[in-house]
GULOSE-865196 format. One record per residue (C-alpha): x, z, y; residue in one letter. Coordinates in steps of 0.001 Angstrom, whole numbers, padded with zeros to 6 digits, always signed. Layout:
# GULOSE-865196
XZYA ...
This chain:
# GULOSE-865196
-035293-111518+266418X -032168-113589+265722X -031596-116715+263634X -028827-118095+260944X -029176-121040+258993X -029718-120424+255390X -027067-122459+254098X -024602-120457+256212X -025953-117432+254753X -025446-118719+251309X -021933-119902+251960X -020934-116421+253346X -022241-114894+249907X -020291-116875+248186X -017286-116293+250273X -017887-112582+249830X -018244-113053+245885X -014903-115013+245672X -013152-112209+248056X -014738-109434+246237X -013480-110676+242497X -009950-112154+243725X -008804-110460+247081X -010226-107239+247308X -008225-105844+244005X -005183-106440+245840X -006157-104233+248799X -007393-101281+246684X -005874-097889+247313X -006066-095703+244236X -008808-097922+242719X -010767-097317+246169X -012055-100694+247180X -014094-101564+249954X -017652-103158+249690X -018041-106289+251856X -021560-106726+250781X -022623-103463+252149X -021114-104892+255437X -022815-108079+255035X -026400-106387+254621X -025669-104110+257557X -024741-107371+259620X -027966-109235+258098X -029671-106174+259258X -028338-105893+262817X -028247-109756+263573X -030395-111790+261106X -033730-109739+260596X -034028-105962+259720X -037363-106725+257890X -035946-108869+255395X -033096-107392+254374X -034193-106026+250880X -034523-109871+250056X -030740-110424+250319X -029885-106757+248877X -031971-107633+245841X -030187-111045+245411X -026295-109313+245956X -027735-106395+243600X -028615-108667+240979X -025479-110534+240932X -023510-107291+241038X -025421-106443+237850X -024589-109258+236059X -020985-109118+237005X -020604-105816+236234X -020699-103524+232961X -023048-100954+234300X -026929-100691+233413X -028660-103391+234324X -030629-102859+237635X -028926-099836+238738X -026818-101783+241561X -029951-103592+242501X -032180-100460+242569X -029427-098875+244727X -028954-101597+247302X -032856-102397+247568X -033700-098262+247955X -030853-098121+250860X -031669-101494+252255X -035408-100638+252918X -033972-097275+254700X -031160-099570+256441X -034217-101675+257764X -035916-098836+259082X -032926-097418+260720X -032007-100994+262349X -035766-101335+264130X -035307-098099+265699X -031552-098055+266991X -029685-100003+269468X -028139-103067+267471X -025462-104225+269630X -023233-101095+269821X -020131-101457+267622X -019780-097702+267065X -023566-097538+265766X -022574-100392+263371X -019861-098614+262184X -021956-095572+261690X -024462-096942+260143X -022173-099113+257724X -021085-095465+256540X -024327-094369+256268X -025595-097089+254601X -022346-096814+251778X -022961-093405+251452X -026571-094192+250624X -026343-096755+248079X -023406-095137+246225X -025108-091777+246294X -028289-093367+244875X -026292-095143+242504X -024290-092142+241226X -027605-089856+241085X -029338-092599+239236X -026400-093062+236917X -026374-089256+236163X -029718-089207+235199X -029322-091959+232858X -025863-090984+231514X -026710-087015+231855X -022958-086353+232074X -022546-083732+235140X -019075-083578+234762X -018480-086561+236455X -020346-085272+239706X -017703-083890+241854X -015306-087372+241175X -018285-089857+241688X -019051-088006+245199X -015430-088049+246486X -015542-091487+245244X -018384-092116+247555X -016903-090772+250337X -013487-092604+250239X -014936-095628+249725X -017424-095629+252464X -014240-094894+254781X -012345-097627+253425X -015532-099827+254007X -015756-098856+257664X -012134-099480+258211X -012664-103007+256789X -015865-103541+258816X -014302-104460+262269X -012678-107707+260686X -015607-108408+258439X -018124-108014+261340X -015761-110628+263455X -015749-112749+260832X -019511-112907+260109X -020091-113306+263907X -017929-116343+263993X -018945-117809+260867X -022934-117018+261102X -023064-117854+264841X -026518-116013+264871X -028668-117263+268093X -031403-115453+269071X -035088-116530+269282X -036650-117382+272750X -040259-116056+272941X -042790-117510+275646X -044003-114343+277473X -047208-115533+278463X -048535-118249+276109X 
């Protein structure tokens, strides 16, 4: 397992919050924006702790719920549900392969936004938005994966995650 300093994690969360609010709207294409927090959660699951990934997912979801005007708790529910699946996937696959990180980022993004869209559909009851929301899920996921190499590079350099050493015979 790996370790990252908690103060650095909080610092990165604040940077991502600032970037999401100030910078990401400028790189949107047709209203499609990458979600930097999805990439952060995948990095956390792969390099910090796959067992505790629902905790930062809950905090990020709560912050997103406070900042958006959607149903309160829907972002949190979506992120925590998908992060549980992410943790299970991260425990079973090779975490150092970059292509697998990109694939898992895409699948995690699709899962979070699909859970969100289906939950919103159940609450709202408006089936005419299904085709639009699922096309949007795909485009946001692709855009998020396209941005992820830069973000993974930034996270590698910023968090400086180091591995724990275990005693073989203790």
